[in-house]
C-alpha positions in Angstrom: 84.5 129.4 80.2 83.6 130.3 83.8 85.5 133.2 85.5 84.7 133.9 89.1 86.0 136.9 91.1 86.1 137.4 94.8 86.2 133.7 95.3 86.9 132.8 98.9 89.5 130.1 99.1 91.3 129.1 102.3 90.5 132.4 103.9 91.7 134.5 101.0 88.6 136.5 100.0 89.8 137.8 96.6 90.8 134.6 94.8 90.0 134.1 91.1 88.5 130.8 89.8 88.8 129.6 86.2 86.8 126.5 85.0 85.9 124.9 81.7 83.6 122.4 83.3 86.3 119.7 83.3 89.1 121.2 85.3 89.4 124.3 87.6 92.2 126.5 88.6 92.3 129.0 91.5 94.7 132.0 91.7 95.3 134.2 94.7 95.3 138.0 94.4 95.8 138.8 98.1 99.3 137.3 97.8 101.2 136.0 94.8 101.4 135.6 91.9 100.3 132.1 92.9 98.1 129.3 91.5 96.9 127.6 94.7 94.6 125.0 93.1 94.6 122.8 90.0 92.0 120.0 90.0 89.1 118.2 88.4 86.0 120.4 89.0 85.0 119.8 92.6 87.8 117.2 93.0 90.8 117.0 95.2 93.5 119.6 94.8 96.6 118.0 93.1 98.7 120.8 94.6 99.9 121.1 98.1 98.2 123.5 100.5 99.9 124.5 103.8 96.8 124.7 106.0 98.6 126.9 108.6 99.5 129.5 105.9 96.2 129.7 104.0 94.6 133.1 104.3 97.7 134.8 105.6 99.0 138.1 104.1 101.7 140.6 104.7 104.9 140.3 106.7 108.6 140.0 105.7 108.9 136.2 106.1 108.8 134.1 103.0 105.9 131.5 103.0 105.5 128.6 100.7 101.7 128.6 100.8 101.8 125.6 98.3 100.4 125.7 94.8 102.4 126.9 91.8 104.9 129.6 92.2 107.3 131.4 89.9 111.0 132.1 90.7 114.1 133.2 88.9 117.0 130.9 89.1 119.7 129.8 89.9 118.6 129.4 93.6 120.2 131.9 95.9 119.3 133.3 99.4 117.9 135.8 99.9 117.2 136.6 96.2 114.8 133.8 95.4 113.0 134.0 98.7 111.5 137.4 98.2 108.1 137.2 100.1 105.1 137.2 97.8 102.8 138.2 100.7 101.2 141.2 99.1 98.4 141.9 96.6 98.8 141.4 92.9 97.0 143.1 90.0 95.0 141.1 87.6 93.1 141.4 84.3 90.7 139.1 82.5 89.9 139.5 78.8 87.5 136.6 78.5 90.2 134.1 77.5 93.4 134.9 79.5 93.9 135.7 83.2 97.0 137.9 83.8 98.5 138.2 87.3 101.1 140.9 87.9 103.3 141.3 90.9 104.8 144.7 92.0 108.5 144.9 91.2 110.5 143.1 93.9 112.2 145.8 96.0 115.3 143.7 96.6 115.8 142.4 93.1 114.3 144.9 90.8 112.5 142.1 89.0 108.8 142.0 88.2 106.9 138.7 87.8 103.8 138.0 85.8 101.8 134.8 85.1 99.2 134.5 82.3 96.7 131.6 82.6 94.3 130.2 80.0 92.2 127.1 79.9 91.3 125.2 76.8 87.5 125.3 76.4 87.0 121.6 75.7 89.9 119.7 77.2 91.8 119.1 80.4 94.5 121.6 79.4 95.8 124.8 81.0 98.5 127.0 79.5 100.7 129.1 81.8 103.0 131.8 80.4 105.5 133.1 82.9 107.2 136.5 82.5 110.2 138.1 84.1 110.8 141.8 83.6 114.1 143.5 84.5 113.3 146.9 86.1 116.9 147.5 87.2 119.3 149.9 85.5 121.8 147.1 84.9 121.9 143.7 83.2 120.9 140.6 85.2 121.6 136.9 84.4 118.8 134.6 85.3 116.5 131.8 84.3 112.7 131.4 84.5 111.9 128.7 87.1 108.3 127.3 87.5 107.7 125.3 90.6 104.6 123.1 91.1 104.3 122.0 94.7 102.4 118.7 94.7 100.3 117.3 97.5 101.5 114.6 100.0 101.7 111.1 98.6 102.6 112.3 95.0 105.2 110.5 92.9 107.3 112.4 90.3 108.1 110.6 87.0 110.9 111.8 84.8 111.9 110.2 81.5 115.4 109.1 80.7 116.9 110.1 77.4 116.1 107.4 74.7 118.2 104.2 75.2 120.9 103.4 72.6 123.4 100.6 72.4 127.1 101.4 72.7 127.4 100.6 69.0 124.8 103.2 68.2 126.1 106.0 70.5 129.0 106.0 72.9 128.7 109.7 73.8 127.0 111.1 76.9 123.5 112.3 76.4 122.6 114.4 79.5 123.8 115.5 82.9 122.4 114.2 86.2 122.9 116.8 89.0 123.0 115.9 92.6 122.7 118.1 95.7 124.9 117.8 98.8 122.0 116.1 100.6 121.0 113.7 97.8 121.2 110.1 98.8 120.7 107.8 95.9 119.8 104.8 98.0 117.0 106.6 99.8 113.9 104.3 99.3 111.9 107.1 97.9 113.9 106.9 94.7 113.3 104.4 92.0 116.1 104.4 89.3 114.4 102.6 86.4 115.9 101.8 83.0 113.5 104.3 81.3 112.2 106.5 84.1 113.3 108.1 87.4 110.7 108.2 90.1 110.6 110.1 93.4 107.9 109.4 96.0 106.8 111.8 98.6 106.6 110.1 102.0 105.3 112.1 105.0 107.1 109.6 107.3 110.5 110.5 105.9 112.5 113.2 107.7 115.1 114.2 105.1 115.2 116.1 101.8 116.0 114.7 98.4 116.6 116.5 95.0 118.1 115.9 91.6 118.2 117.8 88.3 118.5 116.5 84.8 118.5 117.7 81.2 115.2 116.6 79.8 115.0 116.9 76.0 111.6 115.0 76.0 110.1 118.1 77.6 107.6 116.4 80.0 107.4 115.5 83.7 104.5 113.9 85.5 103.1 113.6 89.0 100.9 110.6 90.1 98.7 110.5 93.2 96.0 107.9 93.9 94.7 107.6 90.3 95.1 111.3 89.3 97.9 112.6 87.1 99.4 116.0 86.3 101.5 116.2 83.2 103.7 119.2 82.6 105.0 120.0 79.1 107.7 122.5 78.4 110.6 123.2 76.1 114.3 122.7 75.8 116.7 124.6 73.5 120.2 123.1 73.1 121.5 126.5 71.9 121.3 127.8 75.5 122.9 127.1 78.8 120.7 126.0 81.7 121.2 126.4 85.5 122.6 123.8 87.9 125.1 122.3 85.5 122.6 122.2 82.6 119.2 121.2 84.1 115.8 122.1 82.7 114.0 119.7 85.1 114.4 119.2 88.8 112.5 117.2 91.4 112.5 117.7 95.1 110.8 116.2 98.2 110.7 116.6 101.9 108.3 115.4 104.7 105.6 117.9 103.4 105.8 118.2 99.7 106.9 117.0 96.3 108.1 119.6 93.8 108.1 119.4 90.0 110.5 122.2 88.9 111.1 123.2 85.3 113.6 125.8 84.2 114.1 128.0 81.1 117.5 128.9 79.7 120.0 131.2 81.4 119.9 134.7 79.7 121.3 138.1 80.2 118.3 140.4 80.7 119.0 144.0 79.8 117.2 146.9 81.7 113.6 147.0 80.6 113.8 143.7 78.8 111.7 140.6 79.6 111.8 136.9 79.1 108.8 134.5 78.7 108.6 130.9 79.6 105.6 128.6 78.8 104.3 125.4 80.5 101.3 123.3 79.5 99.5 121.5 82.3 97.2 118.5 81.8 94.9 116.6 84.1 94.2 112.8 83.6 92.9 109.9 85.5 94.6 106.5 85.3 96.2 103.9 87.5 100.0 103.7 87.5 102.2 101.3 89.4 105.8 102.1 90.3 107.3 100.1 87.3 108.7 101.1 83.9 106.2 98.8 82.2 103.2 100.4 84.0 104.4 103.8 83.0 104.8 102.7 79.4 101.3 101.2 79.3 99.4 103.8 81.3 101.2 107.1 81.2 103.0 107.4 77.9 99.8 107.2 75.8 98.5 110.2 77.8 101.8 112.1 77.2 101.4 111.4 73.5 97.9 112.7 73.7 99.2 116.1 74.8 101.4 116.5 71.8 98.7 118.1 69.7 98.5 121.0 72.1 102.1 122.0 71.6 102.0 122.5 67.8 
């Protein structure tokens, strides 16, 4: 495993680089916690980079930067938009990189991300942690947001199909936002999968949320694939009318958003949330059959890492 400190990336001089020879990951420490790069070694970044924000630090304005960020849901302004424009502490024990943000002054919440790469595969494990440093209880949910590069397409599975004779009960919610337009051409409502394409020429925003018991979501962009694996626990409530998966796009980005359960976090308590990220190469067309043939075998290949 290669670990590189003081790695200059995008004008930030104190980034950290992890590589297992197959994939690489870059985390910022001048701002964050933030994973700004996830890619094949020396390959194109699967994550979005806002070029006019790279290298910036300080200030009271929230910046997206791009990459992978960690929020606490449900979404609210200004709570979620606490600016992560300041240095974070880090530690490396030879296997795991830990990034720790100072407690947010306006929310009393401290964020941490732990990152580890599998030594032989295209797999990264991210453990997100929220710590309540207030003197009172807080209700929240972990919310991990991967901001994907322009031209990406999100792929979300439907719940397994059943005939009416097999099951006439509803199987999951589909949550719409006030600005969601289901006839927008960026959407593809397949029988087995929902797709949302990022289009730089479009001028509007689109978003949906779903309950996703399959526990995976994927992004496809010009032969490269990011698969995210995560959990769902039916014993808990989830934000936004019961969603653990949300996808969003605008003229700049596509977001793969996954959420943990809503919990009451007591003073001094913490909650952890885990995602597994996988990098693959394959060609996928915008059809259910192509996804069945070319993506689902890769999703099944990731099962062994979740046991």
